[in-house]
C-alpha positions as CSV (number, residue, x, y, z in Angstrom):
1,M,-16.6,12.7,-29.6
2,I,-13.3,12.1,-27.8
3,E,-13.5,11.9,-24.1
4,T,-11.9,14.9,-22.3
5,S,-9.5,12.7,-20.3
6,A,-8.0,11.4,-23.6
7,L,-7.4,15.0,-24.7
8,A,-6.0,16.0,-21.3
9,R,-3.7,13.0,-20.9
10,P,-0.7,14.2,-23.0
11,Y,-0.8,17.6,-21.2
12,A,-0.9,15.9,-17.8
13,L,2.0,13.6,-18.7
14,A,4.0,16.6,-20.1
15,A,3.3,18.6,-16.9
16,Y,4.4,15.6,-14.8
17,E,7.6,15.2,-16.8
18,Q,8.3,18.9,-16.4
19,A,7.6,18.8,-12.7
20,Q,10.1,15.8,-12.3
21,A,12.7,17.7,-14.3
22,E,12.3,20.8,-12.0
23,G,12.1,18.7,-8.9
24,A,8.8,20.4,-8.1
25,I,6.2,17.7,-8.2
26,A,4.3,19.1,-5.2
27,E,4.4,22.7,-6.5
28,W,3.0,21.5,-9.9
29,S,0.3,19.6,-8.0
30,T,-0.7,22.7,-6.1
31,G,-0.6,24.9,-9.2
32,L,-2.6,22.5,-11.4
33,Q,-5.2,22.1,-8.7
34,F,-5.6,25.8,-8.3
35,L,-5.8,26.3,-12.1
36,G,-8.4,23.6,-12.3
37,A,-10.5,25.3,-9.7
38,V,-10.2,28.7,-11.5
39,V,-11.2,27.2,-14.9
40,A,-14.1,25.3,-13.3
41,D,-15.6,28.5,-11.9
42,P,-18.8,29.3,-13.8
43,A,-17.8,32.9,-14.4
44,M,-14.4,31.9,-15.7
45,A,-16.0,29.2,-17.8
46,G,-18.2,31.8,-19.4
47,M,-15.2,33.9,-20.3
48,I,-13.3,30.9,-21.7
49,A,-16.3,30.0,-23.9
50,N,-16.9,33.6,-25.1
51,P,-15.6,33.9,-28.7
52,R,-15.1,37.7,-28.3
53,V,-12.4,37.1,-25.7
54,D,-9.1,36.7,-27.6
55,D,-6.3,34.5,-26.4
56,E,-4.2,37.3,-25.0
57,A,-7.1,38.8,-23.0
58,L,-8.0,35.3,-21.7
59,A,-4.3,34.7,-20.7
60,S,-4.2,38.0,-18.9
61,L,-7.4,37.3,-17.0
62,V,-6.5,33.8,-16.0
63,L,-2.9,34.8,-15.0
64,D,-4.2,37.8,-13.0
65,V,-6.5,35.4,-11.0
66,C,-3.6,33.0,-10.5
67,E,-1.0,35.6,-9.7
68,G,1.5,34.5,-7.2
69,R,0.2,30.9,-7.3
70,L,2.0,29.6,-10.4
71,T,5.7,29.3,-11.2
72,A,7.1,30.8,-14.4
73,T,7.0,27.4,-16.1
74,Q,3.4,26.9,-15.0
75,V,2.5,30.3,-16.5
76,N,4.0,29.2,-19.8
77,F,1.9,26.0,-19.5
78,V,-1.3,28.1,-19.1
79,R,-0.3,30.1,-22.2
80,L,0.2,26.8,-24.1
81,L,-3.2,25.5,-23.0
82,I,-4.9,28.8,-24.2
83,E,-3.1,28.8,-27.5
84,A,-4.1,25.2,-28.1
85,G,-7.7,25.9,-27.1
86,R,-7.4,23.4,-24.3
87,L,-7.7,25.6,-21.2
88,T,-11.1,23.9,-20.3
89,L,-9.2,20.7,-19.8
90,A,-7.3,22.1,-16.7
91,P,-9.5,20.2,-14.2
92,D,-8.9,16.9,-16.1
93,I,-5.2,17.6,-16.5
94,S,-5.0,18.1,-12.7
95,T,-6.8,14.8,-12.0
96,L,-4.6,12.9,-14.5
97,Y,-1.5,14.6,-13.1
98,E,-2.4,13.4,-9.6
99,R,-3.0,9.8,-10.9
100,E,0.5,9.8,-12.5
101,R,2.0,11.2,-9.4
102,A,0.3,8.5,-7.2
103,K,1.4,5.8,-9.7
104,S,5.0,6.9,-9.6
105,E,4.9,7.1,-5.8
106,G,3.5,3.6,-5.6
107,R,0.0,4.8,-4.4
108,A,-3.4,4.2,-6.0
109,S,-6.5,6.2,-5.4
110,V,-9.6,4.1,-4.7
111,S,-13.1,5.5,-4.7
112,V,-15.7,3.6,-2.9
113,V,-19.4,4.5,-3.2
114,S,-21.5,2.7,-0.6
115,A,-25.2,2.4,0.1
116,F,-24.5,3.0,3.8
117,E,-21.8,4.7,5.8
118,L,-18.8,2.3,6.3
119,D,-17.4,1.7,9.7
120,E,-13.6,1.8,10.4
121,G,-13.3,-2.0,10.2
122,Q,-14.9,-2.0,6.8
123,R,-12.7,0.8,5.6
124,V,-9.5,-1.0,6.8
125,A,-10.7,-4.3,5.2
126,L,-11.3,-2.5,1.8
127,T,-8.0,-0.7,2.0
128,E,-6.1,-4.0,2.7
129,S,-8.0,-5.9,0.0
130,M,-7.4,-3.3,-2.7
131,A,-3.7,-2.9,-1.7
132,K,-3.3,-6.6,-2.2
133,R,-5.1,-6.6,-5.5
134,L,-3.4,-3.5,-6.9
135,G,0.0,-4.0,-5.3
136,R,0.1,-0.4,-4.1
137,E,-0.5,1.8,-1.1
138,I,-4.1,2.9,-1.2
139,D,-5.7,6.4,-0.8
140,L,-9.3,5.5,0.1
141,E,-12.1,7.9,-0.6
142,V,-15.6,6.8,0.6
143,S,-18.9,8.4,-0.2
144,V,-22.6,7.3,0.3
145,D,-25.2,6.9,-2.4
146,N,-28.6,5.7,-1.1
147,A,-29.6,4.9,-4.7
148,L,-27.3,1.8,-4.6
149,I,-29.9,0.1,-2.3
150,G,-27.1,-2.1,-0.9
151,G,-23.4,-3.0,-1.5
152,V,-20.6,-0.9,-2.9
153,V,-19.1,0.3,-6.2
154,I,-15.3,0.4,-6.1
155,R,-13.2,2.4,-8.7
156,S,-9.5,2.7,-9.2
157,G,-8.4,4.0,-12.5
158,D,-9.8,1.6,-15.1
159,V,-10.8,-1.0,-12.5
160,V,-14.5,-1.0,-11.5
161,I,-16.0,-3.5,-9.2
162,D,-19.8,-3.1,-9.0
163,A,-20.9,-5.2,-5.9
164,S,-24.0,-3.1,-5.5
165,L,-27.6,-4.4,-5.4
166,R,-28.5,-1.9,-8.1
167,G,-25.7,-3.3,-10.3
168,R,-26.9,-6.8,-9.8
169,L,-30.4,-5.8,-10.7
170,R,-29.2,-4.3,-13.9
171,Q,-27.3,-7.5,-14.7
172,L,-30.5,-9.5,-14.2
173,E,-32.5,-7.1,-16.3
174,A,-29.9,-7.4,-19.1
175,E,-30.1,-11.2,-18.9
176,F,-33.9,-11.2,-19.3
177,L,-34.0,-8.7,-22.2
């Protein structure tokens, strides 16, 4: 089955192009984030998945919830997603839109999962190192996962650096099997 990000990518790129044309990149960002949150809500997800709810009723429901938060063009975008049966992709579309926005603004989002809380010096060193490697300004997001045992896992788009003890143990296991 096709990964949802592959399905969402053309919609995210189209939304970004439209936002650029309108000169409303930040407004689209806000609207797509809100739409993504609405679609991700369990009650709304149930309505979207319900085959008894037709497209017009679904559009009415979603747009009522989003009332005042979307521009006229964004409302049309929501209707397009519903007609194409792709409304469930809204959270992925929002994420990919933000990646495209960051890329065009010369920024890169870097996610760091660490076995332990990083101090400020470690955060600065990681930010500088990744900025040098990617050639962009870095938006660093750090989280802690005790299951890593030690080390870090760094992700930025398609780049993954697994410098965790758990990752090394997996590599050793693969070598012996």
